[in-house]
N, C-alpha and C positions, 0 to 999 in steps of 0.2 A: 520493288514496285513494278518493274516490267513484267515479272511473272504474273502477279496478281491482275494487272491490266490486260495482259494477253489472254489469260484464262477467262476473264470476264467477257472479252470480245468473242472468243471462240464459243463460249457457252451461249451468248446471245444469238449466235448464228446457228446453234443446234449442232455444232460439230465436235463437241467434247469427246465423243467416242472415237474420233479420227486422229486425236493428238495425244502425245505424251509431252507434257510441259513441265519443266523444272528450271531452277536457276541455281547458280553457284558462283562463288567468287574465286578470283585467282589467288587470293591470299587466305590465310587460315585464321585471321584475328577475330572473326565473329561466328565461328562454327557453333551451331546449336542454338544460336540466339534468334529470337523473333525479329521481324522487321523493326527498324528504328522507329521511335515514337512519332517522329515527324512524318514518316511514310505512312504509319498507321492512321495518323490524323487526316492526311489528305485522302487516303483510300476510304476512310469512314465518311468523309465529306461527300464523296462521289458514290457512295453505296457499293463499293467494291470489296469483296471478301479477301482477307489474307489468312483465313483460318488454316492452321496447320503448317504455315510457312516457317521454315527454320533455315538459317544459313548453313551452307556446306561449301566445301572447296571442290573445284573442278578436278575430275579424275581422268586418267587416260582412257578409261572405259567409256566416258561420255562421248568421245569422238567416234566411236563405232555404234553407240546406242542411239544417238540423235542424228537427225538429218541436217539440222541447222544448229550452229553454236553462234550466239549473237553477243557481240562485244558492245560496250557502251562508249568506249573511247579508244584512241590510238594505242595507248599503253596496254589496255586489256587485249586488244587485237594482237599486238606483238607477243604478249605473254601466252595467249591461246595458240598461236601458230608455233611457238617454241615447244609447247606441251604436246601438240598434236602428233600422233604416230599413226594416223589413219587417214586415208584419202576419202573416207565415207562422208563425214560431216562437212558441210559448207560453213566456213567461218566468215561471217559478215559483220560489219559495223552497222548498228541499228539505223543511224541517221543517213548512212549511205544509200539506204533504200528509199529515202524521201528526196526526190530529185530537186525540189525547189528550196531546200534548206541550204543556207549559207554556212552556218556552223554545223559541222558534222560530229561534234562531241556532245555527249550527255554529261553535264557536270555532276559531280558527286554531291548530293545535297547534305550528306553527313558533314562536309566541309563548308559548303556555301550557305546552307540553311534555306535555300530557295526550293522548297518542295513543290510549290505550284508550278514553277517553270519546268522542273524535271517531269512532273506529271504531264504537262502539255507536250513536251518533247517525246516522252515515252509513248503517249497516245498516238501521235503522228507516226512514229516509227513502228509501233505495233500494228496499226492499220495497214501500213505499207507492207510489213512482213506477212500479214494474213493474206493480203492480195497477191503477193508473190507466190506464196504457197498454194493458194487457190489456182493460180495459173499453171504453175509447174506440176501440181498433182491432179489438176482437173477435178477439183472438189465439188463442183456444182451439179 
């Protein structure tokens, strides 16, 4: 969901040629599968494309290929830091970028079923991430 939402935001800003956006899980249990039907439903509701999205697992190359590796929760962040063998990528927890958020964890809607809540949290986090990248890379 976060990849689709972030792609949508970046595209709306006309910045898609300045970004390489991808998503991956720390586990291997969904490799090759499209987004969950609940995720597809909420993205359809908001007119956000998920065309071509397929699950893959994080690789060690990701830490040198990407500038930012974004975790959804504390366990993801720990797993990513353990896998990282590069100083290149900044590993950040998505909701840590949103200063007024009390809860800094994005729940997994696969387990909670609350795709609307996750969509709202992901939206806030993705807006904050885009703003951070704009400032750091001076994209305006």
